[in-house]
Backbone as JSON, one array per atom type, in Angstrom:
{
  "sequence": "MPKYLFVYHGGKKPESPKEIEEVMAKWGAWLGGMGAAAIDPGNPVGMSKTVSNGSVADNGGANPASGYGVISASSMDNAVTLAKGCPILEVDGTVEVAEIMEM",
  "N": [[-62.82, 3.9, 96.45], [-59.45, 4.89, 96.73], [-57.34, 5.93, 93.96], [-54.22, 5.18, 92.43], [-51.34, 6.36, 90.83], [-48.94, 4.64, 89.1], [-45.74, 5.15, 88.21], [-43.33, 4.06, 86.15], [-39.83, 3.75, 86.15], [-36.77, 3.53, 84.44], [-35.35, 0.27, 84.11], [-35.09, -2.5, 81.8], [-35.14, -3.06, 78.36], [-36.51, -5.9, 76.82], [-34.66, -8.06, 74.65], [-34.8, -10.23, 72.85], [-37.22, -12.31, 71.1], [-37.94, -14.39, 72.85], [-37.25, -13.32, 75.38], [-39.02, -11.15, 75.42], [-41.47, -12.5, 75.52], [-41.21, -13.79, 78.03], [-41.0, -11.56, 79.76], [-43.46, -10.29, 79.3], [-45.17, -12.25, 80.27], [-44.53, -12.19, 83.0], [-45.34, -9.58, 83.7], [-48.05, -9.81, 83.04], [-48.89, -11.76, 84.88], [-48.4, -10.42, 87.31], [-50.07, -8.12, 87.1], [-52.51, -9.42, 86.62], [-52.81, -10.75, 89.01], [-53.64, -8.73, 90.62], [-56.22, -8.34, 89.95], [-59.33, -6.64, 89.78], [-58.24, -4.35, 90.83], [-56.28, -3.37, 89.18], [-56.83, -0.89, 87.43], [-56.15, 0.56, 85.08], [-53.95, -0.98, 83.24], [-51.86, 0.22, 81.95], [-49.0, 1.21, 79.94], [-45.79, 0.91, 78.27], [-43.71, 3.81, 77.78], [-42.36, 6.18, 75.42], [-39.36, 8.18, 74.93], [-39.47, 11.19, 76.71], [-40.27, 14.73, 76.68], [-39.23, 17.47, 78.58], [-40.97, 20.11, 79.76], [-40.55, 23.37, 80.74], [-40.85, 26.64, 82.24], [-40.25, 28.58, 79.67], [-38.44, 26.86, 78.38], [-37.62, 23.76, 76.67], [-36.65, 20.53, 77.23], [-35.09, 17.78, 75.68], [-34.36, 15.38, 76.84], [-35.84, 13.85, 78.61], [-35.64, 14.46, 81.27], [-34.33, 14.22, 84.67], [-34.94, 11.69, 85.66], [-36.24, 9.78, 83.65], [-39.51, 8.67, 82.7], [-40.55, 5.3, 82.09], [-42.86, 3.97, 81.75], [-46.35, 3.49, 82.76], [-49.13, 3.01, 85.05], [-52.46, 2.6, 86.4], [-53.81, 2.1, 89.51], [-56.12, 0.75, 91.85], [-56.39, 1.08, 95.3], [-56.63, 0.52, 98.84], [-55.16, 2.21, 100.46], [-52.2, 4.29, 100.66], [-50.1, 2.75, 101.69], [-51.01, 0.18, 101.01], [-50.98, 0.4, 98.22], [-48.23, 0.73, 97.81], [-47.35, -1.75, 98.69], [-48.46, -3.36, 96.66], [-46.96, -2.36, 94.51], [-44.45, -3.33, 95.1], [-44.31, -5.85, 94.0], [-43.83, -5.52, 91.34], [-42.57, -6.37, 88.14], [-40.58, -4.74, 86.99], [-38.79, -4.1, 88.93], [-37.06, -6.2, 89.05], [-35.26, -5.75, 87.07], [-33.62, -3.61, 87.68], [-35.23, -1.33, 87.7], [-37.56, 1.21, 88.89], [-40.53, 1.99, 90.82], [-42.62, 4.65, 91.0], [-44.99, 5.84, 93.2], [-48.03, 7.51, 93.39], [-50.79, 9.12, 94.85], [-53.82, 9.66, 93.15], [-55.47, 12.56, 93.08], [-58.8, 13.3, 93.56], [-60.76, 15.77, 92.07]],
  "CA": [[-61.46, 3.52, 96.82], [-58.47, 5.77, 96.08], [-56.58, 5.47, 92.8], [-52.81, 5.52, 92.51], [-50.56, 6.34, 89.6], [-47.63, 3.99, 89.16], [-44.86, 5.61, 87.14], [-42.17, 3.17, 86.08], [-38.6, 4.4, 85.71], [-35.65, 2.63, 84.18], [-35.62, -1.09, 83.63], [-34.32, -2.96, 80.64], [-35.99, -3.56, 77.29], [-36.14, -7.24, 76.38], [-33.99, -8.0, 73.36], [-35.16, -11.32, 71.95], [-38.63, -12.71, 71.22], [-38.1, -15.2, 74.06], [-37.24, -12.4, 76.52], [-40.29, -10.4, 75.36], [-42.51, -13.42, 76.0], [-41.01, -13.98, 79.47], [-41.32, -10.3, 80.44], [-44.91, -10.09, 79.2], [-45.8, -13.22, 81.18], [-44.35, -11.69, 84.37], [-46.23, -8.42, 83.86], [-49.42, -10.32, 83.02], [-49.16, -12.44, 86.15], [-48.46, -9.41, 88.36], [-51.3, -7.33, 86.93], [-53.64, -10.33, 86.78], [-52.93, -11.03, 90.43], [-54.31, -7.6, 91.26], [-57.63, -8.37, 89.59], [-60.0, -5.38, 89.46], [-57.45, -3.22, 91.32], [-55.52, -2.84, 88.04], [-57.83, -0.12, 86.68], [-55.55, 0.79, 83.77], [-52.63, -1.61, 83.36], [-50.86, 1.13, 81.41], [-48.15, 0.86, 78.81], [-44.48, 1.56, 78.25], [-43.71, 5.1, 77.09], [-41.13, 6.57, 74.75], [-38.62, 9.29, 75.53], [-40.31, 12.36, 76.92], [-39.7, 16.07, 76.68], [-39.53, 18.17, 79.82], [-41.34, 21.48, 79.46], [-40.52, 24.28, 81.88], [-41.13, 28.01, 81.84], [-39.27, 29.14, 78.75], [-37.55, 25.91, 77.7], [-38.03, 22.38, 76.47], [-35.49, 19.62, 77.2], [-35.4, 16.55, 74.96], [-33.72, 14.22, 77.44], [-36.7, 13.13, 79.54], [-35.41, 14.88, 82.65], [-33.34, 13.52, 85.5], [-35.36, 10.3, 85.88], [-37.32, 9.64, 82.68], [-40.5, 7.6, 82.86], [-40.51, 4.25, 81.08], [-44.22, 3.45, 81.62], [-47.28, 3.92, 83.79], [-50.32, 2.21, 85.3], [-53.35, 3.18, 87.4], [-54.2, 1.02, 90.41], [-57.01, 1.08, 92.95], [-55.91, 0.48, 96.55], [-57.29, 1.09, 100.02], [-54.29, 3.2, 101.09], [-50.86, 4.41, 100.08], [-49.34, 1.57, 102.11], [-51.46, -0.96, 100.2], [-50.48, 0.63, 96.87], [-46.79, 0.45, 97.84], [-47.22, -3.21, 98.76], [-48.7, -3.87, 95.31], [-45.84, -1.96, 93.66], [-43.27, -4.15, 95.42], [-44.31, -7.05, 93.17], [-43.67, -5.14, 89.94], [-41.43, -6.99, 87.46], [-39.52, -3.8, 86.62], [-37.82, -4.08, 90.01], [-36.1, -7.28, 88.78], [-34.29, -5.29, 86.07], [-33.07, -2.35, 88.17], [-36.15, -0.21, 87.55], [-38.25, 1.65, 90.09], [-41.94, 2.36, 90.68], [-43.03, 5.82, 91.77], [-46.41, 5.69, 93.54], [-48.64, 8.78, 93.79], [-52.25, 9.09, 94.9], [-54.51, 10.53, 92.22], [-56.4, 13.36, 93.87], [-60.06, 13.6, 92.9], [-61.09, 17.2, 92.16]],
  "C": [[-60.49, 4.42, 96.06], [-57.77, 5.09, 94.9], [-55.15, 5.97, 92.93], [-52.17, 5.4, 91.13], [-49.24, 5.65, 89.88], [-46.85, 4.51, 87.96], [-43.6, 4.76, 87.22], [-40.99, 3.94, 85.52], [-37.54, 3.33, 85.48], [-36.1, 1.27, 83.69], [-34.79, -1.39, 82.41], [-35.29, -3.5, 79.61], [-35.56, -4.99, 76.95], [-35.62, -7.2, 74.95], [-34.42, -9.08, 72.38], [-36.65, -11.63, 72.09], [-38.9, -13.55, 72.48], [-38.15, -14.31, 75.3], [-38.54, -11.59, 76.57], [-41.41, -11.26, 75.93], [-42.41, -13.61, 77.52], [-41.41, -12.73, 80.26], [-42.82, -10.07, 80.44], [-45.65, -11.04, 80.13], [-45.69, -12.74, 82.63], [-45.28, -10.51, 84.64], [-47.69, -8.88, 83.9], [-49.8, -10.99, 84.33], [-49.29, -11.42, 87.29], [-49.76, -8.61, 88.28], [-52.53, -8.19, 87.13], [-53.88, -10.67, 88.24], [-53.62, -9.91, 91.2], [-55.8, -7.57, 90.94], [-58.16, -7.0, 89.22], [-59.23, -4.16, 89.97], [-56.61, -2.6, 90.21], [-56.51, -2.13, 87.11], [-57.37, 0.11, 85.25], [-54.15, 0.2, 83.84], [-51.52, -0.77, 82.75], [-50.1, 0.56, 80.24], [-46.75, 1.41, 79.03], [-44.63, 2.92, 77.55], [-42.36, 5.34, 76.44], [-40.46, 7.72, 75.48], [-39.52, 10.52, 75.6], [-39.53, 13.65, 76.72], [-40.11, 16.72, 77.99], [-39.75, 19.65, 79.49], [-41.3, 22.28, 80.75], [-40.79, 25.69, 81.36], [-40.0, 28.53, 80.96], [-38.35, 28.16, 78.06], [-38.18, 24.53, 77.58], [-36.76, 21.54, 76.38], [-35.92, 18.31, 76.56], [-34.93, 15.29, 75.65], [-34.59, 13.45, 78.43], [-36.49, 13.5, 80.99], [-34.43, 13.99, 83.39], [-33.67, 12.05, 85.68], [-36.52, 9.99, 84.94], [-38.23, 8.45, 82.96], [-40.31, 6.57, 81.76], [-41.88, 3.59, 80.91], [-45.08, 3.93, 82.77], [-48.39, 2.87, 83.97], [-51.18, 2.94, 86.32], [-53.95, 2.03, 88.2], [-55.17, 1.56, 91.46], [-56.51, 0.35, 94.19], [-56.55, 1.2, 97.72], [-56.48, 2.2, 100.69], [-52.97, 3.27, 100.34], [-50.02, 3.19, 100.44], [-49.72, 0.35, 101.28], [-50.95, -0.82, 98.77], [-48.98, 0.33, 96.79], [-46.55, -1.05, 97.91], [-47.44, -3.84, 97.4], [-47.53, -3.56, 94.39], [-44.61, -2.82, 93.89], [-43.21, -5.45, 94.62], [-44.06, -6.77, 91.7], [-42.42, -5.76, 89.31], [-40.31, -6.02, 87.09], [-38.43, -3.75, 87.7], [-36.73, -5.15, 89.81], [-35.02, -6.86, 87.79], [-33.82, -3.87, 86.38], [-33.93, -1.13, 87.89], [-36.76, 0.15, 88.89], [-39.71, 1.94, 89.76], [-42.19, 3.56, 91.59], [-44.54, 5.7, 91.98], [-46.95, 7.04, 94.02], [-50.15, 8.63, 93.79], [-52.81, 10.09, 93.89], [-55.59, 11.27, 93.01], [-57.65, 13.68, 93.05], [-60.39, 15.08, 93.11], [-62.57, 17.4, 91.92]]
}
């Protein structure tokens, strides 16, 4: 079955211990609902550097990543359907979905 990279952009960091608990519960329920399809539930990421030919930018680029995950799905459409349940969408974030090409 194909694998898909979910790259999370934006969103909002929870500020209080209660918010952290609520956010983690939502992510746990979403990922848990996918069962074995959540191959690598991923993690949040810190600010990135964008490396290009001859330069390095410290700002994370035009749309910096805020996290990632790896999901198994039967098709791109199925992967997109799974992404539509992501809790980051509730806090103005987005999910970029890309098929991981086996080489």
